[in-house]
Structures are given as structure tokens and as C-alpha cells.
N, C-alpha and C positions, 0 to 999 in steps of 0.2 A: 901581586896582581890577582892571583888565583884565590887567595884568601879573602881579598876584598870583594871579589865577585860573589863568592859563596856567602859572605855575610850579607851582602845586598839581597841575594835570593831568599835568605832566611827571613829577612825583614819584610819583604814583599809578601811572602807566604803567610807570615804572622798577621799582617794587616788584613789580608783577604779573609782569614778565618774569623777575625774579630768583626769584620763588616757583615759576614754571613750570619753570625750569631746575633748581631744587633737587629738585622732585618727579620730574622726568625722570631725574636722576642717581640718586635713590634707587631708582627702579624698575629702572634699568639695573643697579645694584649688586645688587639682590635677584635679578634674572634671572641674573646671573653666579654668585651664591652657590647658586642652586637646584640645579644639577647636582652641585656639590660636596656639598650636603646629602644629596641622594638617594644619591650614591655612598657617603657615610659611613654612611647607614642600611643600605645593602646590605652593606657590609663588616661592619658590626656583626652583622647577621643571619647572615652566613656564618660569622663567628667563633663565634657562639652555636651554630649548627647543627654546626659542626666540633667544638666542645667536647662537645656532647651525643653526637655520633657516637663520639668518642674514649672518653667515659665508658662508653657502652653496649657498644662493640665491642672495645675494647682495654684499658680501665682495669680494675684490680682492685677498684675501688670499687663497681661494680654487677655483682656476681657472683651466680650462682644458688646459693642456700643451702637452698631448700625448695620443695616442690611441694604446692600447696593443692588439695584435691579436693572438689568439690561434686556433689550428686545421688545419693550412695550413703551407706550407713552407715559408721561408723568402721572396722568390720571389713573391709568391701569396699573401702575407700579404699586399703588396702595392695595389693590386687590391681590396682587401677587404676594405682598408682605403678609397680608391677612391669612391667605391660604397656606403660606410657608410655615407660619408659627415658629419662627426662629427665636429661641429663648435668649433674651438680652441680659447682660450683666454677669453671665457665667464665663468660665474659661473658654477661650476660642477653640482649643483643640478638642474640647468635649462636645462640641456641636456635632450631632449625628447627621452628616450630610445625606446619607442614604435615606434616612427617615424624612428629611425635608423634601427630597426629590419625590419620594413616594406620595407624600401629602399633596404636592403640586400636581402630579400625574393623575391622582385620584379625582382632581377637579375637572379633568377632561378638556379643559379649555386650551391646553398647550400641548403641541405635538412633540416637543423636545424640551428637556429641562437639564440644566447643568448647575450644580451647587458646589462652590469651592470656598476655601478660607483664604483671607488675605491679611497678612500681618500689618499692623498689630492688633486691629480690633474690628475687622469687617468680614461679613459673610456675603459673598457675591453670588447672586442668582441670575442666570441667563435663561430666558424662555423664548420659545418660538410659538406664537399664537396660532391656533387653528383659524382658518378663514372659511366663512360660510359660503358655500357654492350652491347648495340646493336646500329647499324646505319641503318636508314630506309630512303629510297629514297622517297621524297614527290612529289606531282603533279607538283611542280615548277621546278623539276629537282635537287633540293638541297638535302642535307642529314640531317635528324633530328637525333640527338644523344639522346639516351634513357638510363635511369638508370634502376636498377633492379626492380623498382616499376612500370616501364612503363611510367615514366614521361619524356617528352621531354624538355630538359633544354638548348639545344644549337642547332643551325642550321649552318651547314658549307658546303663548296663546295665539299668536298670529305671525305670519312670515316677516322676517326683518326686511327693511326697505332695500330694494335692489336685488333681493334674492328670489329667484323664480320658484314658485310652488309647483310641485309635481303632483299630478292627479293620475288616476288609472281607471280603466273600465272595471276592474275588479274591486272588491271591498277594500283592499289595501295594496299599496305599491310594494311589490316584492323586492328582495335584494337584487335580483337580476334586473328588474326594471330600473332601480336606482343606478345600477352599474351602467345600463344602456344609456340613461340620461346623462350621466357623468361623461361617458365616452363621447357623446354628441357634443356636449359643451366644450370638452377638452380639445376637440378638433377645430373649433372656431377660433378666429383671431380674437385677442382680448377686447378690442374695440367693439367687435360685433357681438361678442359674448355679453357685453354689458347691456346690449339692447334687447336681450331675450327676457320676456316678461312672464312666460308661462310654458310649462312642459307637460305633455300628455304621453302616457305610456300605455299601449294596448296590452291585453292579456298575453299576446305573443311577443311582448317586449319591443314592439315597433314604436319609434319615437316621432313625435311631431311637436312643434313649438311655435310661438309667435315672436316675430322680430319687429320692433318699431324703431327704424333707423332715424336718427336726428329729430326725434319728436314728431315724425310724420305718421302716416297711416300704417297700422300694423299689418303685417303679412304673415300668413300661415306657412310654415315650412314643414313639409312632409319628409322627414329624414329617413325613416325606415330603420333597418337594423344597424348594428355597430360596425359593419364592414365598410371599407373605402372612405373612412372618415375625412382624410385630407382632400380627396377628390370632391366629396360632397360639399365640404366647407368652401372650396374654391368656386364651385358652381353657385352656391348661395350668394357669395359675394358678387359674382358676375350678373346674376339674374335679379338681384334686389332692385336695381334701377328700372327694370323692364315693367311694362303694364301688367296688371293682374293682381289678384289678392292672395294667390296660392302659388307656392313654388314646391314642386315635387321632385326631389332628388333621390327618392328611394331606389330608383334604378339609375345609377349615375351615367350609364351609357345612353340613356334616353330621358334626359330631364324635361320637365313639363312646367309651363306657367299657364295659369288660367284665371 
């Protein structure tokens, strides 16, 4: 009985050593394979990146065939394409989107421009047009068209329809005068703003304008300075139906109609 038990113990011990050796060898083999596996994955990624670069930069498979324009009407989209000057027929990835953006912004007609590539063959241009808010007569006798930020983006011979012309007691409307007029317009409700047909700015940047509501008789609004804009706008709205041809809200605590 003792001999048999001893033999059994020797067999178990031998089996344990063999099992440990096998596990060790497997781990060692896995450790040797790991660098090769990592290297293989990296090579595969480089091959894929190289293939994509070749397709985008040199292949005739991904060539620019059209320019898609967002943010403007179909009629204005043609103007955007002309200003963008995107080269057609060349590799898509070679299109210099920064240069296209710079050309569009140089045209001054758009306040924001985004140019992206879209596989397989499209350059996508998204623009935000500037909106005319004021027209200002310049020293050359022409009219500068100004957006709500005071940015002059177009010069024309006469004010665009529906855009009030700013005049001044001075030889030229100053930047401060333009800002004062924009502040007054910006305080008005959109519906009332659309009824403003002319704006005058004094040398002290005091603003007055004409409002013609619903096609009726025009009334002069003496707005004054840029302060208390919301209060003045509310007073103008309330006093427009009242008799008189002039509404003076330059001192909003004591409005006057006459």
C-alpha cells in the first residue's frame, strides 16, 4: 500500500511539471508572435492609408465633378460657384479648401463660408449671405450697402429696394453715426423695422427716421441717442396710432407727439 501511494504521488508530480512547462511554452510562443501581429496590423493600416491617399490625390477614380452649394437660392448658387473657382476634373483631395474659402470671403457678400470635400466627387460649399440693413452715401456719390454688423459688403449706384438710406448733417456719415442708426433699427420689432424708409443722423449721432405703417402717412420719429433702445421701441409702437406727424422719444421718460 505504501509503495502504491508513493508511485501515485510521483505520477501526479510528473504530470504537474509537464503541464507547467506546456503553459510556459505557450506563453513564450504567444509573446514571440505578438510583435509580429502588431507589425502586421501596422503594415495593413499603412497599406490602407496609402491606398486611400493614392485614390484621393493621384487616382482618376475620385475626381471633382460637381460643386454643391448650400445657404442660398438656386439662382445665387451660380454666383457662389463662379466666385469659388473650384477646379473640376482633378483629384478631390487636391482641392485647396482654404483657398476656395479665401476667394469667397474676398467677395464680401457672405459673412460665413464653409468648404468641405464629400466622397466620391463633390466639393460642398455652405455660405451665409450678408443681409442689407442700411444704405450709406459715400464721398464718391455712390451708395455703400451695410449689414447689421456695420460691414460694407457692396457699393451700388442707388439704395436697394426696402433698405433705408442714411443721411447726415455732416459731409459724410461717420462710423459712429452708422452704429447709432443700426442700434436704433435693431431695437425695433421686425415688422416695424420694415416700415422705416429713411434715417437721419446728426453730427452728435442723434437719430431720427420716418415710419410709414401699413402704407399710410409717414411719421417722423425723433429717436435720439442709442440708450434705452427697447423702451423707445415700445413707445414708438404705442404712439404710432395716435394723432400727429412726429413722435419724439429721445427722452423716453417724457415722450411727445405733435
